[in-house]
C-alpha positions in Angstrom: -28.2 -3.0 -6.0 -25.0 -2.6 -3.7 -24.5 0.6 -1.8 -21.7 2.8 -2.8 -21.4 4.3 0.4 -20.3 1.0 2.5 -17.5 0.7 -0.1 -16.6 3.6 0.3 -16.7 3.7 4.1 -14.6 0.2 4.1 -11.9 1.9 1.7 -11.8 4.8 4.1 -11.4 2.7 7.0 -8.6 0.5 5.6 -6.7 3.5 3.9 -6.8 5.1 7.8 -5.4 1.8 9.2 -2.4 2.0 6.7 -1.7 5.7 7.3 -1.6 5.2 10.9 0.4 1.6 10.4 3.0 4.0 8.4 3.3 6.9 10.8 3.5 4.4 13.7 6.0 1.5 12.9 9.2 0.8 13.0 9.9 -2.2 11.2 10.2 -1.6 7.2 8.2 -5.0 6.4 4.9 -3.8 8.3 5.2 0.0 6.7 5.4 -1.7 3.6 2.3 -4.2 4.2 0.4 -0.8 5.1 1.2 1.2 1.9 0.1 -2.1 0.3 -3.2 -1.9 2.1 -3.4 1.9 1.5 -3.2 1.1 -2.2 -5.8 -1.8 -2.1 -8.0 0.8 -0.3 -7.6 3.1 -3.4 -8.3 0.4 -5.6 -11.5 -0.6 -3.8 -13.0 2.9 -4.0 -11.8 3.1 -7.7 -13.8 -0.5 -8.4 -16.9 0.8 -6.6 -17.1 3.9 -8.5 -16.3 2.4 -11.4 -19.0 0.1 -11.0 -21.4 3.0 -9.8 -20.8 5.2 -12.6 -20.8 2.1 -15.1 -17.7 2.6 -17.0 -14.5 1.1 -16.9 -11.9 3.7 -16.5 -11.6 3.0 -12.6 -11.2 -0.5 -13.0 -8.4 0.4 -15.8 -6.3 2.3 -13.0 -6.5 -0.6 -10.8 -4.6 -2.5 -13.0 -1.9 -0.1 -13.1 -2.1 0.4 -9.5 -1.6 -3.7 -9.0 1.6 -3.3 -11.5 3.0 -0.3 -9.7 2.3 -2.5 -6.3 3.9 -5.4 -7.7 7.3 -3.5 -8.7 7.3 -2.0 -5.2 7.1 -5.2 -3.4 9.9 -6.9 -5.3 12.0 -3.8 -5.1 11.2 -3.3 -1.6 12.1 -7.2 -1.2 15.3 -6.8 -2.7 16.1 -3.2 -0.6 15.1 -5.6 2.7 17.6 -8.5 1.9 20.4 -5.9 1.0 19.6 -4.0 4.2 19.4 -7.0 6.5 22.5 -8.4 4.9 24.5 -5.2 6.1 22.9 -4.7 9.4 21.1 -7.8 10.3 18.2 -5.6 11.2 15.4 -4.3 9.4 14.3 -1.5 11.6 13.6 2.2 10.1 15.6 4.0 12.7 18.6 2.3 11.3 18.2 3.5 7.8 19.8 6.7 9.0 23.0 5.3 9.0 23.0 4.5 5.6 23.2 8.2 4.7 26.5 9.4 2.9 
């Protein structure tokens, strides 16, 4: 039998690394990769808790989260390409220039 605490510990570490990355990085691609890491940490905890409790509710939520993550990646990539074509940079500090 697997140990639930180990899965939750790995999930917490991944989520913490993702949070630190979002708060400290200036490159927009790295920030979105850190957001994806945070979503995957939540997915890991959902699957671990779902298996521990013996129901499939957590695994169903994982499919919804993966769908949102895929949509976020597609929209984010389109925004990055558009932003890079206009400013030739994907630095988050340059995004303030695009305000009204």
